[in-house]
Structure formats: C-alpha cells, structure tokens
N, C-alpha and C positions, 0 to 999 in steps of 0.2 A: 457596306450594305446598309448599315444603320444610317449613314449619311444620306444615301439615296432615298431611303424610306422617309427620313425626316424632311428632306427638301420637297419631295412630292406632297407630303402631308401639309407642309406650310403653304405651298402654292394653292392647294385645294381649299385650305381653310380661309385664305385671303379672298379668294373668289367667292366663296360662300358668304363671308362677312359682307362683301360689297353689294349684296343683293337686298339690303334693307329697304323698306317701303317709306316713301316721302310723307305719306299721310300720318306717319307716326312721329314726325319731327316735333320738337318741343319749343321752337323759336316763334315768338309773337311779333307782328309788324304793325304799329299804329300809323294813322294817316299822317303824311308829312305836313308840317306847319310853315316851312320856308325852304329856300333853295339849299341851304346847308344840310338841312335834314334830308332833302331829296338826294343830294350827293352821297350822304351817309347810307341812305337806304339802297341806292344803286350799288354801292360798294359791298354792302351786306348781302344783297341778292346774288351778286357775283360770287361772293365767298361761299354762300350756301349751296351753290351748284356743285361744289367739291367736298361736301361734308359726308362722312360715313356714319350711318345710323346703326346702333348695336341693339340686338334682341337678347336679353338675359338668358332665356331658355336655350336659344341656339348656342350661346356661348358655353353653357354648362355641358350640353351634349357633345359639343366639339372637343372640349377638354377631356371628357371621359374617353372619347374615341381615340384621341391622340395617346392617352396613357395606356389604353389596351393594346394599341399597335406596338408601342415601345416595349411593353411587358412580354408579349408573345414573341417579339423579335429576339429578346434576350433568352427566352426559354428555348427557342429553336437553336440558337448558337450554342447554348449550354449542352443540349442533347448531342449536337454534332461533335462537340469537344470530348464529352464522355465516351461517345461511341468510338472515336478515333483512339482514345486512351485504352479502351478495352481491347480493341483490335491489336494494338501494339503489345499488350500484356499477354493476351491469349494466343497469339500467333494465328494458327489456322482454325481455331475453334469457331464452329458455326453457331449463329444465333438466329432467333426467330422472334417475331412479334406475336404475343399471345393476348388476344382480346379478352379483357375482363369486364365485369359489370361495373365499371367506373368510367369516368370521363376521359381518362388518359390511357394510352397504350405504352407499357413499359417494355424495355428491351430484356427479354428473358432467355436464360441458357436452356439448351435442349436437354432435359433430364428425363429419365424413364418415369412413366406414370405408376402410381400405386397399383397393386394387383389384388384380386379378390380370390380367396380360397374357394375352389369349386364347391357349389352346394351351400355355401354360407350366405345368409341374408343379413343385410345391415339395416338397422332402423332408420327412419327418416332423420336427416340432419340439415341444418342450415350452415352456410359457409360465409363468414365475415372476416374482414381483415382491414388493416390500415398500413400502408407501406410508405416509408420515408426514405426516398433515395438520398444517398449522401456520397460526396466525393471521397474516394478512398475505400470503396467497397464494391464488390460485384454481388448481384443478387439473382436468385433463381428459385423458382418453385413450380410445382404442378399440383393439381388438386383432384381429389375424388369428387366427381360431380354430385350435387345434392340429389337425393332420391325424391324428385318432385312428384312422381306418380304415387309413391307411397305416402308422401306428405298429404296429397289430396285425399287419399284414402282415409288417413287419420282424421282430417278435417271433416270429411263426410261422416265418419263414424260418430264424431262428437255432435253432429247436427242431424241425427236421425229423427225423422218425423215421428211424433208420439202416436200418430194414427197408423204407423206401419203394422203390417200383420205379424203374427207370431213367427213365421218362417224368416222374415227379414231380421227380426230381433235376434233369433238364434244365430243367423249368419254374422250379424254384427258382433255378438258375444264371442263367436269363434275367432274372428279377426282380432279382437282385442286380446283374447287369450294368447294368440300367436305372438303378438307384440310383447306381451308380458313374459312369455317364455323366452323370447329373443333377448330380453334385458336381464334375465335371471343371472345373478352373481355380479351385476354391475350397479346395483342400487344401494349397497351398503357403504357406510362411511369408513371403509377399511380397505387396505390393500397391501401389496408387496413392493418394495423398492430395492432394485439392484443397482449398485454403484460399481463401476468398472474403470480402472486406469491401466493402460498398456503403454509400455515404453519399448524402444528399439524398433519402431515401426518405420516402414519405408516413407521417406519424406515426400516423394512424388505422389504416392497414394494419398497421403494426408492433405495434399493441396489440390486434389481433384474432386470438385463437387460431383462430377458424373460418377466416378468410381465409388465415392462414399455413399451417394444416394442409392446406387445399385446394391451395395452391401447392406444398407439399412432396409431396403425393400425385401431382400432375400432373408435377412434376419427375421423380419416380421412374418414372412411366409412360413419359415421353418418353425417359428414359435407358435404357429396357429393363432396369431393375433390379426387384427384388422386395421390397416392404415387408411384413415380417411383423407388425410392430406399431409403434405410436408413442405417445409420452407427452408432454404439454405442461403447463407451469406458467405461469399468468398471474400476474405479480407485482403487488402492490398498493403504490403506486397505478398504476404503469405498467410495461410490459416483459413479454416473453414468452420463455421458454426451452423448446425442443422437442428431443426426441431420438427418432429413428426407427431401429428395428432392421431391417437389410436382410439378406436371404439372403446377400448379398455382403459385408456388414459393417455400416456405420452412416452416418446422416446426422444432423447436429445443428446448431442455430443459437441465437443469443441476440439480442434486439433492445433498442435504446435509443430509444424513440419520441421523447422530447424532443430528442434529438440527430439523429434521422433516420438512424440507423445500424443495420445488421444485420451480424453476423459468422457465417459458416457454414463447416463443414468436412464434406467428403464423402470417405469412405474405402471403397475396394472392394478385394477380393483376387481378383476375377475377371479375365478377360482383356480385357474391354471397355475402351475408351479413355475417359478422363474429360474431356479437353479439348473434345470436341464437345458436352458438356453446358453449356458456358459461355453460349452464346446463350439457352438455356432458362432458366438461372439469372438472367441479366440481364432477360429478359422477365417472368418470374414474380415475382421478388423486388425488382427495381429499379422499383418503382411510384412514379411522380412525384406529388408533392403537388398538390392540386386548385387552389390559388391561382395566379393568373396569373404572378406574379413568381417562382415557385418555380424553383430550379435543376434541371437535368437530373441524374438519378442518375449517380454515378460509381463504377466498380468497380475494385478492386485484387485481384489473385489470384496465387497461386503453386501450382505442382504439384511434388510430391515423390515420388520412388520410396522405398518403405518395405520393410523386412524383408530377407530373405536369398534370393538366387537362386543364387549360386555354391554348388555342393554339393547343391542341391535340384533344380535344373533340369539334366538331363543335357546336357553339352557347352556350358553357358552361358558366353558370352564378353561381358563388359560393354562391350567396345569395339565390338561389333557391334550393341549396343542403342542406337538413336538417343536414347532418353531418358536414357541414361547418358553421352552425349557433350555437345557444346556446347549442344545444344537444352535438355537438362535442367539443366545447371549455370549457363549464362550467361543464359538467357531464362526458361524455365519456373520455375526455382527461385528467381528474384528476386521479391520481394513489394513492392518500393518503386517500380516504374515507374508514372508517372502515366498512361501509355497503354501497353497491351499487348494487341494485337489480332491474332489469327491471320488473315491474308489467305488463306493456304492452309495447312491443317492435315493433315499425314500423308497427302498425296496420293501414291498409289503409281503410279509409271510401270512400264514393263516391266523396269526395272533398279534402281530405287532409290526411296527415300521423299523427297518434297519438302515443305518447309515454308517459308512466307514470313510473317514477323512484322513488324508495325508497332509500334514501341516509342518511348516518350519517357522518357528517364532524367533525373530531376530534378537529378542531379549534373552534367549537361551542358547541359540546356536547361530553361527555366522554362515551365510550362504556360500561365501568363498571357501570356507573350510569343508563344507559338504562337497562342493565341486572338486576340491583337491583330494578328498577321500576317494573319489572315483577314478583317480589317475593311478598309474603304476610307476611311481617315481621314487619309491622308498621313503617318502616323507612319513612323519608320525601319523598324519591324517589317513594316508593310504594304507598304513599298517594296522590301523584301528578304526575302520570305517563305521563300526557299530556305535561309536561315540558321537558321530556327526550326522547320521542319517535323519531324515525328517521323522516326526512322530506319527504314529498311526493310532487313530482313536475310533473305538467302537461305541456306537450309540444305539440304544433301543428306545423307541418312542421318544426320541429327542434327548434322552438322559445318558450321560457318559457312563459306560460300564467298565471299560478297560482301555489302557493306553500302552504304547510300546515302552515308554520310560517309567510308567507306573506299574507295569506288569509284575515284575519281581517283588517290589515292596508289597503290593496288594495281595497277590496270590500266595506268596510265601508266608505272609503274616496271618492269613486266614486258615492255612493248612498246618504248618509245622509246629506252632505252639501246642495245639491239641495232640498232634501225632506224637510229639516227643514227650508230652506229659503222660500219655497213656503208656502203661508198662509193656504192652505187646499188641499193638493194633494190627489185626489181620483182615477184618472186614470193615469196609468204609462205604458210606453212601453219600452221594452229592445230589442236592436238590437244585436244579438250575445249572448254572455254569456252562451255558451253551457254547462259549468260545473254546472250551476244552482245556484252558490253562490250569484250572483247579485239579482236574484229573491228572494233568502232567506232573504237578508237584506231588500228588499222593503216590504216583508210580515210582518216585525216587526212593521210597522206603523199602528196605529189604524184608521187613516183617510182613509186608502186605501179601495177601493171598487173593483178595477180590475187592474191586471197587465198582460199585453200581452207580451209574449216573442216570438220574431220572429227569429228562428235559422234555417238556411238552412241545417245544417248537423246533422241529427238525430243520426248518429254514435257516435259523440262526447258526446251527451246527454246520450246515453246508456252505453258507456264505463265509463263515469264519475259516473253514477249510480252504476256500478259494482265495480270500483276500487277506487273511491273517494267519498264514501257515505257521509262523513261529510260535503261535499260541498252542499248537498241537504237535510241536516238534519234540520228539523224545530221542533224537539221534545221539545225544551226548551219553546216554546210558544204554544204547541199543546193543552193546556187546555182552550184556548179561542174559542169563537164561530166561526165555519167555518174553524178553523185551523186543520192541520193534521201533523202527525209526519214526513211524507214525503212531502217536499215543493210543488212538482207538484200535490199532492193530495189535496192541499188547495182549498177551493171553490172559492177563489179570483184569482187563477192562471190559465192562459190560454196559453198553449204551442202550438205554430203554427210552423210546419216544412215547411217553404217556404222561398223564396228569399225575403229578406228585401227590396231590391231596387224595385222589382216588387210590393211588398205589399204597399209601400208608394207612388210609382208613380201611381198605380191603384186607390188607395183610396184618395190620397191627392194631386196628381200631377195636371198639367194643364188640363189634359183630364178628370179629375174626376169632381164630382158635387160640390166640394169645391171651392168656388170663392175667389178671392183676397179681395172682399168686404165683411166685416163682416155682413153687413146688409142683404146680400143675403143668409146667412146661415139659414137653417131651424133648428128646434129643434133637429131633428135626427142627423144632421151633427155635431152640437155642442157637443152632447153626445159622438160621436165617437172620438172627439179630445182628446188629452192627456194633463195633467197638467205638467208632467215631462217625458222627453224622454231621455233615456240613451243609448249611442252607445258604446258598449263594445266588440269590434272586432279587426280587424287587426290594427297594428301600422301604422301611416302615412308614416313612412320611409321604410316600407317593399317594397322590389322590386317585387311587385306582381300586375298584372293588376287590380285585384278586389280592392286592397287597393287604387289605384289611383282614381278609380271611386267613392269609398266611401267618399273621401275627396275633390274631385275636380269637380264632375259632377254637373253642375248648376241645371239641372232639379231635381236631387235627393235631393240636399241640399235645394232647394226651397220647395220641398214636405215636408221636415222635419219641416220647418218653418210653413207651412200651417197645419201640423198635430197637432200643439200646440194651446192651448187656448190662450186668450188674455194676460194672465199673466203667460204663460207657460215658462218652463225652459228647455234648451237643455244642455245635459252633454255629453262630448266626451273625451275618453282617448286619449291623443295625444303624447304618447311615452316618451322617455327619456328627462330629463331636460337639458336645455342649460348649457354649460360650460362657464366660464367667458371669455375664449378666442375664442369661436366659432364665425364664421361669421354669418351674418344675415340669418335667416331661408330661405329666398327667394334665397339665393346664396349658400346654403349648402345642407346637406342631408335631411333636413326637409322642403323642398320646398312645399310638399303637405300640411303641417301644416300651412304654411304661406298663401297658396292659399285659404284654407278653412276659415281662419280668415277674409281675405278680402271679401270673398263671404258672410259670415254671416253679416258683417258690411253693405255690399251693399244691402242685402235682407231686412234688417230692424230691426235686433236685436239692442236694445238700449244700452246694456252694456255687454261687453265681458271680462272675467277674466281668468287667468291661475294660478293654484296653484300646489304645489309640495308635494309629500309624500315620504319620504326617506326610509320607512321601508317595502316596498313591496317585498323585496328579489329578485329584478330583476338585481342586480349588479350596479344600479345607481338610483338616485331619479327619481320618475315617476311623470308625469304631467297630469293634468286634465283640460280641458277647460269647462267653464260654461258660457252660454249666456242667457240673459234675454230679453223677448219681451217687458216687461213693466218696465219703469224706477222706478216705485214705489216698485216693487219687489226687485230691486237692493238695495234699502235702507235697506232691511232686511238682506242683505249680510254682512253689517258692524255692526250688533248688538253686544252687549257686551257678554262676556262669560256667565255671570249670566243669561242673557235673553235666550240664547241658551239652557243652562242647564234646565231652567224652562220649555221651550217648549219640550225638550226631555223627561222630567219626565211625561208630560201630554200625549205625543203621543206614545212613544215606549212601546210596549207590554212587560210586565214584565215576568220573568221566573216563574216557579212554586213556588220558594221560595221567590218571591216578588222582586228580584233584577232585574236590567236592563239586557236586553238581548244583549246589545252592549259590545263588548270586547275591543274596541280600541277608538272609536270616543266619544268625549265629547265637552263641551263648550270651553275648553282651546285649544283643537286640532283645532276646528273651527276657533278660533282666529288666529292660525298660518297660516291658509289658506287664510286669507283676504288680505294679502300683497304679491305681487310677489317678487321674489328674485332679487338681483342686476344684476345677470347674464341675466335675461330676459329683464331688463331695458336696459342694454348695447347692448344686441342682437337686440332689437327693434330700437335702435338709430344708428345701423350700416347699416341701409337700404341705398340703393343708393340715394333715394330721402329722405333725412333726415327730419323727422317730426319737425315741428316748436318748439314743447315743449322740444326738446332735446338740445336746445341751453343752454349753461352753465348759462347764466344770468337768464334764466327762471328756470332751474332745482334747482339752489341754492337760488333763490328768490331775487327779487329786487323791489317787489311791482307792477311789470307789470302784465297786464292781460294775462292769458294763453288761447290761441286759440287751442282747441282740436278738430280735424276734424274727429277723428275715435272713434268708440265705444270701441276699444281695445287700451289702452294706459297705459302700466306699469309705465311710467314716471309720468303721472297724478296721478295714484293710490298711488305711493310711496311718492309723494311730496305734493299733494293737496287734496286727497280724505278724 
C-alpha cells in the first residue's frame, strides 16, 4: 500500500515540477561574434529546450505534502494492526467509536456510564484529559457530561448588570446561595482516606473492565457519592487500572488477576463517613472464584484522616473527634490486622458515639490457629478456642473502654483490691461501667447484698448486651441463691439509668438529709450509704466538660465522701500511668487527677494510694486510685499474699466445678498493687511546692523523723510504709 502511494505521489510530483515557467530561466545569450559562436549558441538553444526550472516555494510545499501522506499512511496501518490485536485478545467483545472533543477518534470499550443519585444536583464542571495510546494496553472510559447549562448560569451570575433591579439581585443571590449549599463540606482542606486490599478474588472478574466498572459505579451509588467521570486501562496480557473522579474527590484501584488481588483507595473531602462503605466494597469487589476449592476472599483495610482541620474548622478540637482518638490511631489506622470488622460502627446514643470492633492482630494471634479452633478435631486449638478468638474492643467517643483480652485484668483490678480490703462489703455503688463487667465482678462476692449501678447512657448498656454479651455473663456463678445467668437479672443488682452527679448530689450532697455529723444520721440514712464506691467512667485527662466535673467539682466529690460508710472505700480509675520523665500532674495533662487527689485529702480521706495494672490492653499501664475513710482499713491494704488468698477463698463465689470464678486477680497480684512505681514517686516530687519527704536525706534514710502532711504520699509508701 505504501509502495502504491509513494509511486503515485512521485509521478504527480514530477509532473508538477515540469510546469516551471520559461520567463524565469536564468541563462543569458550574448550576440554571436563568429561562426563557432553561432554553432555553440545553436547547441545551447537546443539544450535549453529540455531544461527543468525549479520554484523554491513549490518545492517546499511538495515536500511537506509528501511527508504528511507518509505519516498518515503509517498511522492508518498502526490503528489497523492494534484493532486486529485487540479483536484477537478480546474475542467477541464489542467496541465502538466515541467522538471526543479532540482531533482523533479512539477505539473505546463499551462501558456503563456513571449514574446520578435521584434528586442530587452537581455543580458545573469542566472535563479535560490527555490520552497517550500505547501498544500493550487496552483503554476505555466514559464521562459524565459537563453541566454546560449550569456553567452558563454561573457565568451570567458573575456578569450581572449593576443596573439590575432589586428583584434580579435577590434572584442572583439565591442562585449563588444554592451553589454554596451544594458545595458545603467540599471546600475544606481535609478528608478521609480508605485503603483496601482484597485477595482470593476471581481472576476473570479482575481482568474485566466492564465488570469492574459496573462494581465501581454501584459502589459510588450505594455510598451516596457522585461520579463525574472514570477512566480504565486494561493491561496486556492481564490486569486493569481504573480511576474515577468524584465530586467529593476520587476512587481508584488496580488488579493482579493471576494473584487474585485488588488494591483500592477511596478519598473524600465531604462529611459523609467512609467506614459504612466497607460491606459494599466487600460485596462488590470480593468476588469468589467459581472453582469449588477456591478460598473465600479476605480483605485488609485502613482508614486515615487527611489534611488540615485545625485553623480551617472554627473551634475544632482533635481530642473531641473520635477519629482522632484511639479509634483512628489504634484500630482504623492499622492496615495489618488479619481480621478487622466493625460490629457496631459510629452508633450514636443520646450522649456519645459507640463503636465495637472485632480484630485479630497477627503479632498476637495467628489466623490459622483461629480457624483451627473452630474445627472439631480434638486439637489443642479446638479444645481451647477462648485463647485464639479475635479481640473485641469497645470504644466510646473513639476511646478504648474495654477489650476481650483486657477485660479480666482491668475489671478485676478495679473491683477486687477494694472489695477484699474492706472487712465486710455489703452495699456497693458503680458510677458508669455501662458494659456491665464491673457489676459482674462485684456479684462474685458472697458478702454482697446490693450493687447499684448508676449509668446515664442506657444505649451503651443495650449495645453491650447485644454485641459484648460476655461482659454481662454471670453463668459461672448462676448456681448460687439469687444469682442469674445474666448479671443484671441477679437479685442483688440494681441498674439505674440516670445522671450520677445528680444522684449523689441529691442523695448525699449538702442539700440532702445526710449531715456531716455521723451522730445526726438516722438508721435509714446509714443503710443507704455504701461500703465501696467505684467510679468507672471518663478518664481524668479527657478533654470533655463532663470529665472535668467528675474529677474537680467540689460539691460532687464531697457527696461521694458522704455516700460512704465510716470505713468506706472510694475507687477511681485515673487513666494512664505516669512516665519516668513526665512533669508533675498539676503541670501536665493530668491536672484533673492532681486536683482530685488534693480534694480527697482535704475532704477527710485518711489514706490515698495509686496502683498500676499493665495488662488492660490500653496501650499503656493503667492506674487506679483507692482512698480509705478509716485508717484501720488502710492496714488491711498491706496484708500478705497468703492472707489475701485466704480471704478470697472464703468470699469469692466458686464456679459450678468448684473453682474460683476469678480469672486474673489473686494474692500475688494484690501484693504488686501495694507499692506505687518509682515514676509516681518522682512525679509527686516534681511539684512546684516540693513536699518535705522528697528531700534526699529523708528518702534515703538518716534516722530523721518524716513529716507527711498529705494522705497521698508515694514517697512515704515506698520508703517507710
């Protein structure tokens, strides 16, 4: 074909060149002077009749024309070759030519167009692209048409004549407000990023642009997002890469069909949450292979907060954003969990947001062991499935409250040290503790007659009942009188859904009938008081107004003191343990903890201690404060391990097989709680007004008498108790 084109072009060019004009010849002929000259002139004239004359302009134009013919001939041949190659690779796949606003028509695969959510409007957009076709790839795309009519409206709005009447100005303002409302949530330099990897996916699905495009469009629709356009490349021999432009930002993925893997990322700068889209992603892209022995698709994912909020969102406080707390850093932000499934995601109660996650960390447990524990093959794993199950994590407002593997260490450490130290605890109160595990541990004591749990948020109790049933399971002691398999069904349990501050202020505050003088208490008042009071609620360093009140309100803290019997014990979880290089609590992030200790001392508690438990699964050792109203009760705090064990054997209700119902706490554990850490001692001595006992000559002992002016003194405990 090229030869024919070249031959015709050469013939035409030669004919065109031979049409030069004689009056443009450059030869001069002087008059002959003799016969020889005449003969020469005659020969020259004869020669000139066969001379071709060249025009430089014509020559240049002809060269350009010939080059253009050759170039387009090559392009046509290349397109035909690629089309034949694509037909062989795709078999019966139909193709169509889609005319775009460029000079060339590309061969495009027939893919489904983006769809629009009914009733949703899209602001005007412009669509631009540059496509580079390359051998070794198939390309395909479709687009959401630009909103030209709305674009014209916006242009007209910006060019309103100043002489317009008032009514047209109002109409223009309304239209501008509509567009501003349309873009609400899309203008901040911040967003959410969801990263997803799925393996064991059907290879045929992963190599089909059409099926992948349909899944992407359906995902966008189910997520209530808006797809403006998308673009896919099918790689040869296998693999597909797609990118979709969203009104909210973008969605993109790449596939490896031979490995059965797809990697996806979804980024939005709107206010909608991305976590709820995970089931749709699993359903639409986790397509199982058709063969019978194919493994189920497995998904790993992580969620990140992107961009800048502080300074762009008025009044933004990252500590009040659940996604900026433990939820974001410890769970959503981790990409290597073998299992990460939201049992409850962002469930909003009347007071807070609740999340419950099931996770399996490969650094702690193997997925293969978990699967083996589900079988009935007599293996160690199947006989002890409780050791290999995924963890369950409860979060309130994004902060970890309890975990399956930290349940026993945390709840037993906050309950039993006080219960076993008190000589005869009959009435106990719990502030908070909505998941029910604190009450569960209290019910294990045979001396107990009544436990009152004051929880303001009934939603937490109900969600825990449904998704964390083991937290409220008392079946191990249900054979005792008055006990029930469900802890809140126990005859001794009294759940009250109300505000704890109001409850204690109304019943034991300065306005109640409980007087500061014990002599003025009547018998009824004394019966209403508690032997042990446990505050299991917000951390003291939470940046929450309610947390500050719980730890620093003088009237409320005083009412707690008045709510206790003469030998009563107050227990408060007070957050993360001090580090060796932390400043004094009063000058650091635990100012509320420091304030509460000072208030308890001033109110009249005789002895105050802090102890640590490192196995609560909170990412750091956790601390508990215990305060005694009676100095004699304090003496029981320092009993030997053997004495504590003896008391436990007498008091703790056994299980049906006669064993103790405690899973973590024992006499040796109690012994480890009796002495505060060196970090708490140093932290205490870093106060601006350094306590007298912090002097080195006193701490290391030189026979001098120690003057301890406070009920709380880790220095005295560590060196002289």
